[in-house]
C-alpha positions as CSV (number, residue, x, y, z in Angstrom):
1,M,-77.5,-102.4,96.8
2,P,-75.9,-105.5,95.4
3,K,-77.1,-108.7,96.7
4,T,-74.7,-110.6,99.0
5,A,-74.4,-114.3,99.6
6,A,-76.7,-115.8,102.1
7,A,-75.3,-116.0,105.6
8,G,-73.3,-119.1,106.1
9,K,-73.1,-119.9,102.4
10,P,-69.8,-119.1,100.6
11,A,-70.1,-117.2,97.4
12,R,-69.6,-119.3,94.2
13,A,-66.5,-118.6,92.2
14,P,-67.1,-117.7,88.6
15,A,-67.0,-120.7,86.2
16,K,-63.7,-121.2,84.4
17,T,-63.6,-121.5,80.7
18,V,-62.2,-124.9,79.7
19,K,-60.0,-124.7,76.6
20,T,-60.3,-127.8,74.4
21,A,-57.1,-129.0,72.8
22,K,-56.8,-128.7,69.1
23,P,-56.4,-132.0,67.3
24,A,-52.9,-132.7,66.2
25,K,-52.2,-132.3,62.5
26,V,-51.8,-135.7,60.8
27,K,-49.1,-135.8,58.2
28,R,-50.2,-137.8,55.2
29,A,-47.6,-139.8,53.4
30,L,-47.3,-138.9,49.8
31,P,-48.0,-141.7,47.4
32,R,-44.8,-143.4,46.3
33,A,-43.9,-143.5,42.6
34,P,-44.1,-146.9,41.2
35,A,-40.7,-148.7,41.2
36,A,-39.0,-148.8,37.9
37,R,-39.0,-152.2,36.4
38,S,-35.8,-153.8,35.5
39,P,-35.1,-154.5,31.8
40,A,-35.4,-158.2,32.5
41,A,-38.8,-157.7,34.1
42,V,-40.0,-155.6,31.1
43,S,-38.7,-158.2,28.7
44,R,-40.5,-161.0,30.6
45,R,-43.7,-159.0,30.6
46,L,-43.5,-158.4,26.9
47,R,-42.9,-162.1,26.3
48,Q,-46.0,-162.9,28.4
49,I,-48.1,-160.5,26.4
50,E,-46.8,-161.9,23.1
51,D,-47.3,-165.5,24.2
52,K,-50.9,-164.7,25.2
53,R,-51.6,-162.9,21.9
54,S,-50.1,-165.9,20.0
55,V,-52.4,-168.4,21.9
56,I,-55.4,-166.3,21.1
57,L,-54.5,-165.9,17.4
58,T,-53.9,-169.6,17.0
59,A,-57.2,-170.4,18.6
60,A,-59.0,-167.8,16.4
61,L,-57.3,-169.2,13.2
62,G,-58.6,-172.7,13.9
63,L,-62.1,-171.4,14.3
64,F,-62.1,-168.8,11.5
65,S,-60.7,-171.2,9.0
66,R,-63.6,-173.6,9.6
67,F,-66.5,-171.4,10.3
68,G,-65.5,-168.0,8.9
69,L,-65.9,-164.6,10.6
70,H,-69.7,-164.6,11.1
71,G,-69.8,-168.3,12.2
72,T,-67.3,-167.7,15.0
73,S,-68.0,-166.0,18.3
74,I,-65.6,-164.3,20.7
75,D,-66.8,-166.7,23.4
76,Q,-65.8,-169.7,21.2
77,V,-62.3,-168.2,20.7
78,A,-61.9,-167.5,24.4
79,A,-62.9,-171.0,25.3
80,R,-60.5,-172.5,22.8
81,A,-57.7,-170.3,23.9
82,D,-58.5,-171.1,27.6
83,V,-58.8,-167.4,28.6
84,S,-61.7,-165.3,29.8
85,K,-63.7,-163.2,27.4
86,S,-62.6,-160.0,29.2
87,N,-59.0,-161.1,29.0
88,L,-59.3,-161.7,25.3
89,L,-60.9,-158.3,24.8
90,Y,-58.0,-156.7,26.7
91,Y,-55.8,-157.8,23.7
92,F,-58.3,-157.3,20.9
93,A,-61.0,-154.7,20.9
94,N,-63.6,-156.9,19.1
95,K,-64.0,-159.9,16.8
96,E,-63.3,-157.9,13.6
97,E,-60.0,-156.6,14.9
98,L,-59.0,-160.2,15.9
99,Y,-59.9,-161.5,12.5
100,V,-57.9,-158.8,10.7
101,C,-54.9,-159.5,13.0
102,V,-55.1,-163.2,12.1
103,L,-55.1,-162.4,8.4
104,R,-52.2,-159.9,8.7
105,D,-50.2,-162.6,10.4
106,L,-51.0,-165.0,7.7
107,L,-50.1,-162.6,5.0
108,A,-46.7,-162.0,6.6
109,V,-45.9,-165.7,6.8
110,W,-47.3,-166.3,3.3
111,L,-45.2,-163.5,1.7
112,E,-41.9,-164.1,3.5
113,P,-40.5,-166.6,1.0
114,L,-41.1,-164.1,-1.8
115,R,-39.1,-161.4,-0.1
116,G,-35.8,-163.3,-0.7
117,F,-35.8,-162.9,-4.5
118,S,-32.8,-160.7,-5.6
119,P,-31.3,-160.1,-9.0
120,E,-27.9,-161.6,-8.2
121,Q,-29.5,-165.0,-7.4
122,D,-29.7,-168.0,-9.8
123,P,-33.4,-167.9,-10.6
124,R,-33.7,-171.7,-10.8
125,K,-32.4,-172.0,-7.2
126,A,-34.4,-169.0,-6.0
127,I,-37.7,-170.3,-7.5
128,G,-37.0,-173.9,-6.5
129,D,-36.4,-172.8,-2.9
130,Y,-39.5,-170.7,-3.0
131,I,-41.6,-173.7,-4.1
132,R,-40.3,-175.8,-1.3
133,R,-40.9,-173.2,1.4
134,K,-44.4,-172.5,0.1
135,L,-45.2,-176.3,0.2
136,V,-43.9,-176.4,3.8
137,I,-46.4,-173.7,4.7
138,S,-49.2,-175.6,2.9
139,R,-48.1,-178.7,4.9
140,D,-47.7,-177.1,8.3
141,R,-50.4,-174.4,8.2
142,P,-53.1,-175.6,5.9
143,D,-55.8,-173.8,7.9
144,A,-54.0,-170.5,7.3
145,S,-54.0,-171.1,3.6
146,R,-57.7,-172.1,3.6
147,L,-58.6,-169.0,5.6
148,F,-56.8,-166.7,3.2
149,C,-58.5,-168.5,0.3
150,L,-61.9,-168.0,2.0
151,E,-61.2,-164.3,2.5
152,M,-60.3,-163.9,-1.2
153,I,-63.4,-165.7,-2.3
154,Q,-65.5,-163.3,-0.2
155,G,-63.9,-160.3,-1.9
156,A,-61.4,-159.6,0.9
157,P,-63.7,-157.0,2.6
158,L,-61.5,-156.6,5.7
159,L,-58.1,-157.1,3.9
160,R,-58.5,-155.1,0.7
161,D,-56.4,-152.2,2.0
162,E,-53.6,-154.6,3.0
163,L,-53.7,-156.2,-0.5
164,G,-53.6,-152.9,-2.2
165,R,-50.6,-151.7,-0.3
166,E,-48.2,-154.3,1.1
167,L,-49.0,-157.2,-1.2
168,R,-49.1,-155.1,-4.4
169,D,-45.9,-153.3,-3.5
170,L,-44.0,-156.5,-2.7
171,V,-45.2,-158.2,-5.9
172,E,-44.1,-155.2,-8.0
173,R,-40.7,-155.1,-6.4
174,K,-40.1,-158.8,-7.0
175,S,-41.6,-158.6,-10.5
176,E,-38.7,-156.2,-11.3
177,V,-36.3,-158.9,-10.1
178,I,-37.9,-161.5,-12.4
179,R,-37.7,-159.0,-15.3
180,Q,-34.0,-158.5,-14.6
181,W,-33.5,-162.3,-14.7
182,V,-35.3,-162.4,-18.1
183,A,-33.2,-159.4,-19.4
184,D,-30.0,-161.2,-18.2
185,G,-31.0,-164.3,-20.1
186,K,-31.3,-166.4,-17.0
187,L,-35.1,-166.9,-17.5
188,A,-37.4,-167.3,-20.4
189,P,-39.4,-164.2,-21.3
190,V,-42.3,-164.9,-18.9
191,D,-44.7,-162.3,-17.5
192,P,-43.7,-161.9,-13.7
193,H,-47.3,-161.6,-12.6
194,H,-48.4,-164.8,-14.2
195,L,-45.3,-166.7,-13.0
196,I,-46.1,-165.6,-9.4
197,F,-49.8,-166.5,-9.8
198,A,-48.8,-170.0,-11.1
199,L,-46.5,-170.5,-8.1
200,W,-49.2,-169.5,-5.6
201,A,-51.8,-171.7,-7.3
202,T,-49.7,-174.9,-7.5
203,T,-48.2,-174.7,-4.0
204,Q,-51.4,-173.7,-2.2
205,H,-53.5,-176.2,-4.0
206,Y,-52.2,-178.9,-1.6
207,A,-53.6,-177.0,1.4
208,D,-56.8,-175.4,-0.1
209,F,-57.8,-178.6,-1.8
210,G,-56.1,-181.1,0.5
211,V,-59.2,-183.2,0.8
212,Q,-59.4,-183.6,-3.0
213,V,-55.6,-184.4,-3.1
214,Q,-56.1,-187.1,-0.5
215,A,-59.2,-188.5,-2.2
216,I,-57.3,-189.0,-5.4
217,T,-53.9,-190.1,-4.2
218,G,-54.7,-191.4,-0.7
219,R,-51.8,-189.3,0.6
220,T,-51.2,-185.9,2.1
221,L,-48.2,-183.6,2.5
222,D,-47.8,-185.1,6.0
223,D,-46.4,-188.2,4.3
224,P,-42.6,-187.3,3.8
225,G,-42.4,-189.3,0.6
226,F,-45.4,-187.6,-0.9
227,F,-44.2,-184.2,0.2
228,E,-40.8,-184.7,-1.6
229,E,-42.7,-185.9,-4.7
230,A,-44.8,-182.8,-4.7
231,V,-41.7,-180.5,-4.3
232,D,-39.8,-182.3,-7.1
233,N,-42.7,-182.3,-9.6
234,V,-43.8,-178.7,-9.0
235,Q,-40.2,-177.6,-9.3
236,R,-39.7,-179.4,-12.6
237,I,-43.0,-178.3,-14.1
238,V,-42.4,-174.6,-13.2
239,L,-38.7,-174.5,-13.9
240,Q,-38.7,-176.4,-17.2
241,G,-41.4,-174.1,-18.4
242,A,-39.7,-170.9,-17.3
243,S,-36.0,-171.8,-17.9
244,A,-34.1,-169.9,-20.5
245,H,-32.7,-173.2,-21.9
246,A,-36.3,-174.6,-22.5
247,D,-37.2,-171.3,-24.2
248,S,-34.3,-171.5,-26.6
249,A,-34.9,-175.1,-27.4
250,S,-38.4,-174.3,-28.4
251,G,-37.1,-171.9,-31.1
252,R,-38.6,-168.8,-29.5
């Protein structure tokens, strides 16, 4: 027989199963798409990037022109530009890339005056203006000219491709302009390459050998009077030698 509760003691009710509440589902907010920048904000950001790059390139030029690629460190450039090394490497992957960017900028500035040559111009005015503009570069950016000279002396190991493409193509295009001037009787029958080499040599001498110029004359291109003297004399030397009138007077 089934056992009954002891006399005087009530029987225990069966234990109730307690149901635990399920945790409420938490809705996670989806990440918001970044807000589109206004054109003004984008333009401001691009200017900031360009300004920072310019500061770094200027600092690098000052050091590379004095100590060369191997004598300059990234740390030195960063210190001179007043940026952290990591910030500098955000803009330029390594020292070699920075060096090549400096040289490319120099080449662009250096070649800009030559781009203006065109067949319809008066060659005397075009060449005379070119001489003045190149002497301005020698006066205002002598370190750029010296760095370019240093790279050429070393065989242009990091710039050879640029020279074989952009520089060569530009010189060939402008040589055609000079040949046209000769064919039109506006210029003596000079070889365009040698004329361009002479223009480079005379105008850049005042930067590349500035110490020698100062030692001999006691003056530099920073002296306005000496600058105008240099412009006038280089113009006369080149133009008198290359002018069609001088050629006919010599009986050639």
